[in-house]
C-alpha positions as CSV (number, residue, x, y, z in Angstrom):
1,M,-179.6,36.0,-87.0
2,F,-179.2,35.1,-90.7
3,N,-176.2,33.7,-92.5
4,T,-176.3,33.2,-96.3
5,S,-173.6,31.2,-98.1
6,I,-173.2,29.1,-101.2
7,E,-172.5,25.4,-100.8
8,Y,-172.5,22.4,-103.2
9,A,-174.6,19.3,-102.5
10,N,-172.5,17.0,-104.7
11,P,-169.0,18.6,-104.7
12,E,-167.5,15.2,-105.9
13,F,-168.5,16.0,-109.4
14,F,-165.8,18.7,-109.5
15,W,-163.3,15.9,-110.0
16,L,-164.7,15.7,-113.6
17,L,-163.0,19.1,-114.2
18,L,-159.8,17.1,-114.5
19,L,-161.1,16.0,-117.9
20,L,-160.7,19.5,-119.3
21,P,-156.9,19.7,-119.4
22,L,-156.9,16.2,-120.9
23,A,-159.3,17.3,-123.5
24,I,-157.1,20.3,-124.3
25,L,-154.0,18.1,-124.7
26,W,-156.0,15.7,-126.9
27,Y,-157.1,18.6,-129.1
28,Y,-153.6,20.1,-129.4
29,F,-152.1,16.9,-130.6
30,T,-154.9,15.8,-133.0
31,R,-156.1,19.1,-134.5
32,K,-153.6,18.9,-137.4
33,K,-154.9,15.5,-138.4
34,Q,-158.4,16.8,-138.5
35,N,-157.6,19.4,-141.1
36,A,-157.0,18.2,-144.7
37,S,-154.0,19.6,-146.5
38,V,-153.8,20.6,-150.2
39,K,-150.7,21.7,-152.2
40,L,-151.4,24.8,-154.2
41,S,-149.2,27.0,-156.3
42,S,-150.9,30.1,-154.9
43,T,-153.1,30.8,-151.8
44,S,-154.2,34.2,-152.9
45,A,-157.8,33.1,-153.4
46,F,-158.0,32.1,-149.7
47,K,-156.6,35.2,-148.1
48,G,-160.0,36.5,-147.1
49,T,-160.8,33.5,-145.0
50,S,-157.6,33.1,-143.0
51,W,-159.0,34.8,-139.9
52,L,-161.8,32.1,-139.7
53,T,-159.1,29.5,-139.7
54,K,-157.4,31.1,-136.7
55,L,-160.8,31.4,-134.9
56,K,-161.7,27.7,-135.4
57,P,-160.4,26.7,-131.9
58,L,-163.2,28.9,-130.5
59,L,-165.6,26.0,-131.3
60,F,-163.6,23.7,-129.1
61,A,-163.4,26.3,-126.3
62,L,-167.2,26.7,-126.3
63,R,-167.6,23.0,-125.9
64,L,-165.2,23.0,-123.0
65,L,-167.0,25.9,-121.3
66,A,-170.3,24.1,-121.8
67,L,-168.8,21.0,-120.2
68,A,-167.5,23.0,-117.2
69,A,-171.0,24.5,-116.8
70,V,-172.6,21.1,-116.9
71,I,-170.2,19.8,-114.3
72,T,-170.9,22.8,-112.0
73,A,-174.6,22.1,-112.4
74,L,-174.1,18.5,-111.4
75,A,-172.3,19.6,-108.3
76,R,-175.6,21.4,-107.4
77,P,-174.7,24.8,-106.1
78,Q,-177.1,26.0,-103.4
79,T,-177.6,29.1,-101.2
80,K,-178.1,28.2,-97.6
81,D,-180.1,30.5,-95.3
82,V,-179.6,29.7,-91.6
83,S,-181.9,31.4,-89.1
84,T,-181.3,31.0,-85.4
85,R,-183.9,31.4,-82.7
86,T,-183.3,31.1,-79.0
87,K,-185.8,30.0,-76.3
88,T,-185.2,30.4,-72.6
89,T,-186.0,27.0,-71.1
90,K,-185.0,27.9,-67.5
91,G,-185.9,31.4,-66.5
92,I,-184.4,32.9,-63.4
93,D,-185.9,35.6,-61.2
94,I,-183.4,37.5,-59.2
95,V,-183.8,40.2,-56.5
96,M,-180.7,42.1,-55.4
97,A,-181.0,43.3,-51.7
98,I,-178.6,46.2,-51.2
99,D,-177.5,47.6,-47.9
100,V,-177.7,51.5,-48.1
101,S,-176.7,52.3,-44.5
102,S,-174.2,55.0,-43.7
103,S,-171.4,52.5,-43.3
104,M,-171.7,51.7,-47.1
105,L,-170.0,55.1,-47.6
106,A,-166.8,53.7,-46.1
107,R,-163.8,54.2,-48.3
108,D,-162.0,50.8,-48.1
109,L,-163.5,50.2,-51.5
110,K,-163.0,52.8,-54.2
111,P,-164.5,55.4,-54.2
112,N,-166.7,53.9,-51.5
113,R,-168.5,50.6,-50.9
114,L,-171.9,51.7,-52.3
115,S,-170.5,53.2,-55.5
116,A,-168.3,50.1,-56.0
117,L,-171.2,47.8,-55.5
118,K,-173.4,49.8,-58.0
119,E,-170.8,49.5,-60.7
120,V,-170.3,45.8,-60.2
121,A,-174.0,45.1,-59.9
122,S,-174.6,47.1,-63.1
123,D,-172.3,44.8,-65.0
124,F,-174.0,41.8,-63.5
125,I,-177.4,43.0,-64.7
126,K,-176.2,43.5,-68.2
127,Q,-174.9,39.9,-68.3
128,R,-178.4,38.5,-67.5
129,P,-180.4,39.4,-70.6
130,S,-182.8,36.5,-70.3
131,D,-183.7,36.9,-66.6
132,R,-186.0,39.1,-64.6
133,I,-184.3,41.3,-62.0
134,G,-185.7,43.4,-59.1
135,L,-184.0,45.7,-56.5
136,V,-184.6,46.0,-52.8
137,A,-182.8,48.7,-50.7
138,Y,-182.5,48.4,-46.9
139,A,-180.9,50.2,-44.0
140,G,-182.9,50.5,-40.7
141,E,-185.9,49.6,-42.8
142,S,-186.5,48.3,-46.3
143,Y,-188.4,49.0,-49.5
144,T,-188.7,47.7,-53.1
145,K,-186.8,50.0,-55.4
146,T,-188.1,48.1,-58.5
147,P,-190.2,44.9,-58.8
148,I,-188.8,42.0,-60.9
149,T,-188.8,43.0,-64.5
150,S,-187.2,41.9,-67.8
151,D,-186.6,45.6,-68.7
152,K,-183.0,46.0,-67.9
153,S,-183.0,49.7,-68.6
154,I,-185.5,50.2,-65.8
155,V,-183.4,48.1,-63.4
156,L,-180.2,49.9,-64.3
157,G,-181.9,53.3,-64.0
158,A,-183.2,52.4,-60.5
159,L,-179.8,51.1,-59.5
160,R,-178.2,54.4,-60.4
161,E,-180.7,56.2,-58.2
162,I,-180.0,54.1,-55.1
163,S,-178.2,56.3,-52.5
164,Y,-177.7,56.8,-48.8
165,G,-180.2,59.0,-46.9
166,T,-183.5,57.7,-48.3
167,L,-184.0,55.4,-45.3
168,E,-183.6,55.5,-41.5
169,D,-180.0,54.5,-40.8
170,G,-179.2,51.1,-39.4
171,T,-178.8,47.5,-40.7
172,A,-182.0,45.5,-40.8
173,I,-180.8,42.4,-42.6
174,G,-184.0,40.5,-41.7
175,M,-186.1,43.3,-43.2
176,G,-184.1,43.4,-46.4
177,L,-184.3,39.7,-46.8
178,A,-188.0,39.5,-46.0
179,T,-188.8,42.2,-48.6
180,A,-186.8,40.4,-51.2
181,V,-188.7,37.2,-50.4
182,N,-192.0,39.0,-50.7
183,R,-191.1,40.1,-54.2
184,L,-190.3,36.6,-55.3
185,K,-192.9,34.5,-53.5
186,E,-195.4,34.7,-56.3
187,S,-192.9,34.1,-59.0
188,K,-193.5,31.3,-61.4
189,A,-189.9,31.0,-62.5
190,I,-188.1,27.7,-62.2
191,S,-185.3,29.3,-60.2
192,K,-185.7,32.1,-57.7
193,V,-182.6,33.8,-56.3
194,I,-181.8,36.6,-53.8
195,I,-178.4,38.3,-53.7
196,L,-178.1,40.0,-50.3
197,L,-175.2,42.3,-49.6
198,T,-174.4,43.9,-46.3
199,D,-171.3,45.4,-44.5
200,G,-172.5,45.2,-40.9
201,V,-174.5,43.3,-38.3
202,N,-178.3,43.1,-37.9
203,N,-179.2,45.9,-35.5
204,S,-182.6,47.2,-36.7
205,G,-186.0,46.0,-37.9
206,F,-188.8,43.9,-36.5
207,I,-188.1,40.8,-38.6
208,E,-185.4,38.4,-37.5
209,P,-183.0,37.3,-40.2
210,Q,-183.6,33.7,-39.3
211,T,-187.3,34.1,-39.8
212,A,-186.8,35.7,-43.2
213,A,-184.5,32.9,-44.1
214,D,-187.1,30.3,-43.2
215,L,-189.6,32.2,-45.4
216,A,-187.1,31.9,-48.3
217,V,-186.9,28.2,-47.7
218,E,-190.6,27.9,-47.7
219,Y,-190.9,29.6,-51.1
220,G,-187.9,27.7,-52.6
221,I,-185.8,30.8,-52.9
222,K,-182.0,30.4,-52.9
223,T,-180.0,33.2,-51.2
224,Y,-176.4,34.2,-51.9
225,T,-175.0,36.5,-49.2
226,I,-172.1,38.8,-49.5
227,G,-170.2,40.4,-46.7
228,L,-168.6,43.7,-47.9
229,G,-165.6,45.4,-46.1
230,T,-161.9,45.1,-45.5
231,N,-160.4,43.1,-42.8
232,G,-159.5,45.3,-39.8
233,N,-160.2,49.1,-39.8
234,A,-161.8,51.2,-42.6
235,L,-162.3,54.9,-43.1
236,T,-166.0,55.2,-42.2
237,P,-168.5,58.0,-41.5
238,I,-168.5,58.5,-37.7
239,A,-170.4,61.9,-37.3
240,Y,-172.0,64.8,-39.1
241,R,-170.4,68.2,-39.5
242,R,-172.4,71.4,-39.1
243,D,-172.8,71.7,-42.8
244,G,-174.4,68.2,-43.0
245,S,-171.4,66.4,-44.5
246,F,-169.9,63.4,-42.9
247,Q,-166.8,63.4,-40.7
248,Y,-164.7,60.3,-41.4
249,G,-162.6,58.3,-39.0
250,M,-161.1,54.8,-38.7
251,R,-163.5,52.2,-37.4
252,Q,-163.4,48.4,-36.9
253,V,-165.2,46.5,-39.7
254,E,-167.8,44.3,-38.2
255,I,-169.7,41.8,-40.3
256,D,-171.9,39.1,-38.9
257,E,-170.4,36.4,-41.1
258,V,-171.9,33.6,-39.1
259,L,-175.4,34.9,-39.7
260,L,-174.7,35.4,-43.4
261,Q,-173.3,31.9,-43.7
262,D,-176.3,30.4,-42.0
263,I,-178.7,32.2,-44.3
264,A,-176.9,31.0,-47.3
265,K,-176.6,27.4,-46.0
266,V,-180.2,27.0,-45.0
267,T,-181.5,28.4,-48.3
268,G,-179.1,26.4,-50.5
269,G,-176.9,29.4,-51.5
270,R,-173.4,30.4,-50.7
271,Y,-171.7,33.1,-48.6
272,F,-168.9,35.3,-50.0
273,R,-166.6,37.9,-48.5
274,A,-165.4,40.9,-50.5
275,T,-162.6,43.0,-49.1
276,D,-161.9,45.1,-52.2
277,N,-163.2,46.1,-55.6
278,E,-161.6,43.1,-57.4
279,E,-163.0,40.5,-55.0
280,L,-166.5,42.1,-55.3
281,A,-166.4,41.8,-59.1
282,E,-165.1,38.2,-58.9
283,I,-168.0,37.3,-56.5
284,Y,-170.7,38.6,-58.8
285,G,-168.9,36.8,-61.7
286,E,-169.0,33.6,-59.7
287,I,-172.7,34.0,-59.0
288,N,-173.2,34.7,-62.7
289,K,-171.6,31.3,-63.5
290,L,-173.5,29.4,-60.7
291,E,-176.9,30.7,-61.9
292,K,-176.9,29.9,-65.5
293,T,-180.0,30.4,-67.6
294,E,-180.6,27.5,-69.9
295,I,-181.2,28.7,-73.4
296,E,-182.3,26.3,-76.2
297,E,-181.2,27.2,-79.7
298,F,-183.2,26.3,-82.8
299,K,-181.6,26.5,-86.2
300,Y,-183.7,26.6,-89.4
301,T,-181.9,25.9,-92.7
302,R,-183.4,26.7,-96.1
303,F,-181.7,25.6,-99.3
304,E,-182.3,27.2,-102.7
305,E,-181.0,25.3,-105.7
306,K,-178.8,27.4,-108.0
307,F,-177.9,24.7,-110.7
308,R,-180.5,25.9,-113.3
309,P,-178.5,29.0,-114.5
310,W,-175.5,26.7,-115.1
311,V,-177.6,24.3,-117.2
312,F,-179.0,27.3,-119.1
313,L,-175.5,28.7,-119.7
314,A,-174.3,25.3,-121.0
315,G,-177.2,25.2,-123.4
316,I,-176.5,28.7,-124.7
317,L,-172.8,27.8,-125.2
318,L,-173.7,24.6,-127.1
319,L,-176.2,26.5,-129.2
320,V,-173.7,29.2,-130.1
321,E,-171.1,26.5,-130.9
322,W,-173.6,24.6,-133.2
323,L,-174.7,27.8,-135.0
324,L,-171.1,28.8,-135.7
325,R,-170.2,25.3,-136.8
326,T,-173.1,25.0,-139.2
327,T,-172.9,28.5,-140.6
328,L,-169.7,30.5,-140.4
329,F,-167.2,27.6,-140.0
330,K,-169.2,25.1,-142.1
331,S,-166.7,25.1,-145.0
332,F,-163.8,24.4,-142.6
333,I,-165.1,21.4,-140.8
């Protein structure tokens, strides 16, 4: 990023410009005394030179302009080029573990939980330009959708592709957390974070959530957990129709909040509950504030002196004034 501007190293010299109006007043009141007067019976012999008399103040004007140029040069005009560079001093590696079980198609969030999550998560990713981010999807089992990478276009593309139906149905919170830990355990980042979201209770998988949480602690990985779903009942898939589409019905929302709170507490993170789209967005905004990437900014300033053209201009003006005074106006001085 570059910013070019003109500044003056010694702007106090501009106070000398106040001398110019004083000099003009002095010239106005003394110029008649400077010209000798002669009484003649006729001035016809001098008619050809009357225009030079009228232009004589030009000499004084040239001196004033030269003085103004010298004062400007003394103020030392400069161009300032400022270049800014940023350096990430505290990198953060983040893995987002996303529940893709059938209950994530519930419509208590609009248009459904999974779509609402993808929209909010996409905004979160865009706000983390200096961090590496990976995605893990889990239901009855889990897999890495994308390893941690600094290429946000890859992460955003992978997030758009996440959908229900790619995994066996169920909610294996322990498996999702363990897979996320596995992606971060070799990370050299100063801060390692997992954001684990679910809308249910652990009912699948062969790794217990507590075991996965202990692994996160061992590798120094902080975990933020999010329980997603309204309080009470929600319109949720309850069966398949013959054409393969879901039949929806009202079902009690069950989230193992005690488990999610324990995972967050033991790993040094926090637990959040989102009951609608707005709360979900606020939660990701809060996590974004809590996990700030430290960026060090370096500014480089280069000054280029610009007083020389003003000195040159003053010299030219004085030279022109001297030439006119010693040639064209010589007989009037």
